[in-house]
C-alpha positions as CSV (number, residue, x, y, z in Angstrom):
1,X,125.6,192.4,117.4
2,X,125.3,188.7,118.2
3,X,126.8,187.3,121.3
4,X,128.9,184.4,119.8
5,X,129.3,183.1,116.3
6,X,130.6,179.7,115.7
7,X,132.5,179.2,112.3
8,X,133.3,176.3,110.3
9,X,132.9,172.6,109.6
10,X,131.1,169.2,111.5
11,X,133.1,170.3,114.7
12,X,131.7,173.8,114.7
13,X,128.2,172.4,114.2
14,X,128.5,170.1,116.8
15,X,129.7,172.7,119.3
16,X,127.0,174.6,118.1
17,X,124.6,172.5,119.3
18,X,125.6,172.8,122.6
19,X,125.8,176.7,122.3
20,X,122.1,177.7,121.2
21,X,122.7,181.2,121.9
22,X,125.4,181.3,119.3
23,X,124.8,182.1,115.6
24,X,126.2,179.0,113.8
25,X,127.4,179.2,110.2
26,X,128.8,175.7,109.4
27,X,128.8,173.0,107.2
28,X,129.8,169.5,107.2
29,X,133.1,169.0,105.2
30,X,133.5,172.4,103.9
31,X,137.3,173.1,103.6
32,X,139.2,176.7,104.1
33,X,138.7,178.0,100.7
34,X,135.1,177.3,100.1
35,X,134.5,178.8,103.9
36,X,136.8,181.8,103.0
37,X,134.7,182.8,99.8
38,X,131.0,181.7,100.7
39,X,130.2,181.4,104.3
40,X,132.5,183.7,106.6
41,X,130.6,187.1,107.8
42,X,131.5,190.6,109.0
43,X,129.0,190.4,111.9
44,X,130.7,192.0,115.1
45,X,130.5,189.6,118.0
46,X,132.0,189.3,121.6
47,X,133.4,185.9,121.1
48,X,133.8,183.7,117.7
49,X,134.9,179.9,117.4
50,X,136.6,178.8,114.2
51,X,137.0,175.3,113.2
52,X,138.4,175.0,109.9
53,X,141.3,173.3,107.9
54,X,140.8,169.7,108.6
55,X,139.0,169.2,105.3
56,X,141.7,170.6,103.1
57,X,143.9,168.5,100.9
58,X,147.7,168.4,101.7
59,X,148.2,170.9,98.7
60,X,145.6,173.3,99.9
61,X,146.9,176.7,100.8
62,X,145.5,176.2,104.2
63,X,147.5,179.1,105.7
64,X,146.4,181.8,103.3
65,X,142.6,180.7,103.8
66,X,143.1,180.6,107.6
67,X,144.4,184.1,107.6
68,X,141.8,185.3,105.3
69,X,139.0,184.0,107.3
70,X,140.3,185.2,110.5
71,X,141.0,188.7,108.8
72,X,137.2,188.9,108.4
73,X,136.0,188.0,111.8
74,X,135.1,191.2,114.1
75,X,134.9,189.7,117.6
76,X,136.5,190.7,121.0
77,X,137.8,186.8,121.8
78,X,138.4,184.4,118.9
79,X,139.1,180.8,119.9
80,X,140.2,178.2,117.1
81,X,139.7,174.5,117.5
82,X,142.5,172.5,117.0
83,X,141.7,169.0,115.1
84,X,142.7,165.6,116.8
85,X,144.3,164.9,113.2
86,X,146.5,166.3,110.7
87,X,149.5,167.5,112.2
88,X,150.2,170.0,109.5
89,X,147.1,171.6,109.9
90,X,147.0,171.8,113.6
91,X,150.5,173.6,113.2
92,X,148.8,176.0,110.8
93,X,145.9,176.8,112.9
94,X,148.5,177.4,115.8
95,X,150.4,179.7,113.7
96,X,147.2,181.9,112.8
97,X,146.2,181.8,116.1
98,X,149.7,183.0,117.3
99,X,149.5,185.5,114.7
100,X,146.0,187.2,115.6
101,X,146.7,186.7,119.7
102,X,143.8,184.0,119.6
103,X,143.1,181.2,121.9
104,X,143.1,177.4,120.9
105,X,141.0,174.7,122.3
106,X,142.5,171.4,121.8
107,X,140.0,168.6,120.5
108,X,142.3,165.8,120.5
109,X,141.4,164.5,123.8
110,X,137.7,164.5,123.1
111,X,138.1,162.8,119.8
112,X,136.1,159.9,119.1
113,X,137.3,156.6,117.2
114,X,137.9,158.5,114.2
115,X,140.3,160.6,116.2
116,X,138.6,163.8,114.7
117,X,134.8,163.9,116.0
118,X,133.7,163.7,119.9
119,X,131.2,162.2,121.6
120,X,128.1,164.1,122.6
121,X,129.9,164.8,126.2
122,X,132.9,165.4,124.3
123,X,131.3,168.3,122.4
124,X,129.3,169.4,125.4
125,X,132.7,169.9,127.2
126,X,134.4,171.6,124.3
127,X,131.4,173.9,124.1
128,X,131.9,174.9,127.8
129,X,135.4,175.8,127.0
130,X,134.3,179.0,125.3
131,X,132.8,181.6,127.1
């Protein structure tokens, strides 16, 4: 069992840089469907952090995909990153977190000029929010 898993997209990769003790499974630009089918693991862990949905198109079945990813994650505690953009995705991530009684980490206050990706200090801060 690994201490923690970081799963998802570029936000997950950024946080993974500041959590070397965690296993990071992430890819820049990956959508929730591709992640659900290609990258998710059933490895048990104490803590998991998930960042997905922001790269999905508006007509993607994001809710179904996020639920599928979450159903495969075996962790004592699960944290979801709320992206700083895309209100629809923020609402879907929040809904899945509530459904599974998970925790949320809001990234919007750490987002940089693109309203999505934090600075190095922002990633470091977000990484510290997940025990």
